[in-house]
N, C-alpha and C positions, 0 to 999 in steps of 0.2 A: 336608622341613617346613622353613619359614622361622623364623629364630630369633625370639626375644622382642623384641629391639632393632628387626627389621624390621616387626615388628608394632605397636609404639610408635610408630616413626617414620611408618607410613601412617595411623595413628589421628591424630596430631598434623597430618598434611598434610590430611586430609580436614575435621577440625575447622576448620584455617584457611580452607580452600575453603568451608566451610559459612558463616563470618562475612562473607566476601566476597559470597555469593551474597545473604544475608539483607539486608546494607547495600545492594546494587542492588536488590533488592524494595522496600525502603522508599523510595529515592530515586525509583524508577519509579512507584511509588505517588504520591507527592508531585507529580511532574511531570503524572501521568495527570489529577489532578483539575483542573488549571488549562488542560491541552490539551484536555480533554473538554468543558469549559464555553464553550472558543474555538470549538471545532468546533461544537457544538449552536448556539451562538449564531448561527454563519454560515449553518445550513442553511436558516433560513426565508428569508433573503434571497436565497441563491442559487435556491432555488425559485420564489421570486415573480419573479425576473428571469427566469428560463425561461419562466413562466408567461405574463407581460407579452408576450415576445416572441413566444410561439407566439400569442396572440391578435391581436398586431399583425401578425404575418406571414400570417395567414390572410384578412385584409383586403387584402393586397397583390397586384395582378396582375402575375405575373413577367414581366418581359420583358428585353431586351437590357441595359438601365440599370439593373436591379435589381445589389444589392450581390453582391459575389463571395462575400462571407461566408455569403450566404442562398443563392443558387443554385450556388455551386461554380464551377469553371473549365470545366465542360462535360465533363469526363474524371474518370476514378477510376484513372488508371494508375500514379501516384505517391503513396503513403502515407508519412505520418509518424506515428510513434507517440512520444508522451511518456511515459516511465517513470519513475513516482516512486517510491522506495523510502528506507529510511533510510542514515544516514551510517555508522552502526556495527551490528555484529553483536549477538550474545548475546540475540536475541528470538525464539527458536524457527525458525518456519519463516514467519515474516512476510515476508523477503525473497526466498526461495527460491521461495514460491507465487508471489509476484507476477512475478518472472523467468521462471518456469515458463510462466505464462499470456502472457507477451509473446512468449516464443521459439515456443510453438504458434502464435499470431497471425501471426506474422512467416512462419513455414514454410508457413501457411496461403494467406497473400497470395502468397508466392512460388511456390505450387503452381499459382495463378492466373495467372502471368507478370506480376504487379505488383512495382513497384519500391518497396521499404520503406528507409525512413531512421529514424535514432533519435535522440532527446534524452533523455540521461539525468540525472534530478534526484535526487541521492543518490549517495554514494560506492560502494555497493553494487551500484547499478543499472549504473555504470559498469564495476566490476571483473568484475561475474557476465557481462555481456552483450559485452564487448569481445573475450572469448575467441572466441566465436562470428561476432559480427558487427561486430568490429573498425573495418572501413572503412565501415561504414553508420552509424557515429555521428558528427552533426554536433557536437553540442556536449554538455558535461556541467556541472550546476551542483552544487556541493557546501556543505555548511555552512548548509542553509537549513531542513531537517527536524530534528527531534530537540531543538531547544530548548526553553526555557519557555515562548517565545511567538513564534509565526510573524507576520512582519509582512508586509503587502499590499505593500509596497516591493520586498520580496525576490520575492514571486509575479510582480510586474509585469516584472522582468528577464526572467523566462521569457517571458511574453507577447509582450513586444516583439520579443524573439529569432523567435518564431515569427511573429508579424506580418509582419515584415521579409521572412522566407522566403516567405511566401504572396505578399505584394506582388510580389516578386522572381519569382514564379512558379516556385517551384522544388518544389512538391509540391500535390496535388488534394485530399486529405482528411488530415484530421489527427485522431488518436485519442488519447485522455486515459487512461492505464493508471494505477491506485491501488488502495490497499487501502481500501475503504469502511469507517468505524467505525460497526457497528451496536451492538456492547456489550463488555465486556471480554473476552468469549471468542470472538468473532466479529470476524474483519476480512476478508471474502472480497475477492478481486480483482475489479475492475470496468474495463470497458472501454466508455469513452463518447466517443461522437464530438462533437467540437466545431467542427470546420470539413468541410463547410459545416454551419451548423445544422440540427439534425436535428427536424423536427416529430414525426416518429413516435414519438420516445423520449419525449415529455412526456406521450402519451396512447395507450399501447399498447392493441391490439385484438386480443383473442382470435381465433384461428382460426375458430371455430365460428359466431362472431358478426360476422364481417367483413360479410356480404352484409345482414344486418339493420339493422347500423351505417350502412352506406351509404345505405340505402333511408331511414333515418330521417333523415339529414343532409339528403338531397334533399327530404325533406318538408318538414322545418323551414325550409327556406330558408337564409339567410345564416349562417355557422359563427360569426360573432362579432357582437354587436348593439351594439357599442362605436362611438362617434365619436371620432375622434383630431385634437388638434391639437399641434404641426403637422401635416404629411402623414405617413402612415405610412412613405414611404421615408425621410424625413429622420429619424424616430425609429429606426428601423432601423438607418442609418448611424452614428448616436449609440450606440445601444446594444449593437450587435453585436459591436464590438472590446471594451467594458466587459464583455459577458457572457463572453466567453474568459478575460479576468482573472480575473472572480468565480469561475470553474468551476474555473480552475487554482489559486487561492486556496482554495477549499473541497476541492479534492484535497490540499493540501499540509497542511491542517489536520487532516483525517481520518487522512492518512498519519501526522502527527506523534501524535495521540492512539493511533492503532493501534499504532505502535511501541511507545509506554510501556506500553500495555495488554499487548501480547505480550511484552513485557520482564518485566513483573510477573509474569505467569503462569509464564514459563520461568523466572525465578530463585525463585519459589515452589516448582515443582517441583523444581528442582535442590537447593534448600535441604532439602526434605522426603527427597530420595534420597540427599543427604549424610547426615542422621540415620540414615535406614535402613542406609546403608554403615557407619556408625560403630558400629550394634548388631551388625552381623554381624561387623565387625572386632574388636570387644571380647570376643563370644562365642568367636571363634576363639582370641583372645590367651588367654583364660582356660582353653581346652581345652588350648592347646599348653603354657601354664604348669604345668597339673594333669598334664599328661604327663611334663614334666620333674621336677617333684616327685616324682611316682612312680617315675620311673626313678632318681633319686637315692636315694629310700628303698629300692629293691630292691637297687641296688649296696651300700648301706651294712648291710642284712640280711644280704646273701651274704657281704660281705667279713667279719661278727661270726660268721656260721656257720662259715666256713672258720676262723677261728681256733679 
């Protein structure tokens, strides 16, 4: 049985840990409020941008002169995955869940004989993915997520790097992987294709209604009743690169808010677990102390009777 001093040291250590986790919980809660406001403020703009591009693209006749950001390179052999995680840990399974989804996507594409490359945004993505795919990581960006405020200029660095690689014809399809911030308890991983622009992702059609939907579209005639000035091609050439930046910025904001929410939840659970451990250790300490007292009394009584 451990000595009383051992129990006291363990209780003291757990109490110190509880103070740290409690402080980290409060700091995360404070950062979460600001990050959540910023993430929620960006969502309407990002959604409106995607909807506008969808409406414009439906009026465009795709030909050889169409933007490659809309029609692609004509192949899907080379894939680029942009993985967005946190720079720090102690946030539960926030980083591990996203990295697991990225690994599954990479292996799925490799099984189809695709070439896969990675861009890591966040130290955790780089550290966890380089063990298995170190040779496939083109670039890693750190120091962007996890701050009190994420700036668009920082997201634009990632955007410019991706666009330069695409203009150099080094990949065909780009997918953005990040944790979508739904609420404090839910940050599921999301894989969003951003190059070429995915029209089907904006208005998904269920399998059972595909035939009815196609017939309805044929009957109604043109998909978009809008007239655009200037020409649709010029609008797309201006908005498609900006849309990539907006979607990446939105992913960074969602990831930043999700990180703080996950850390707050993890530290809350750790604080509660530390409290329960202190109760258990205190109970064990009292039992051990009572056993030592009983043992000493027995020795004193036995010694007195022997005299």
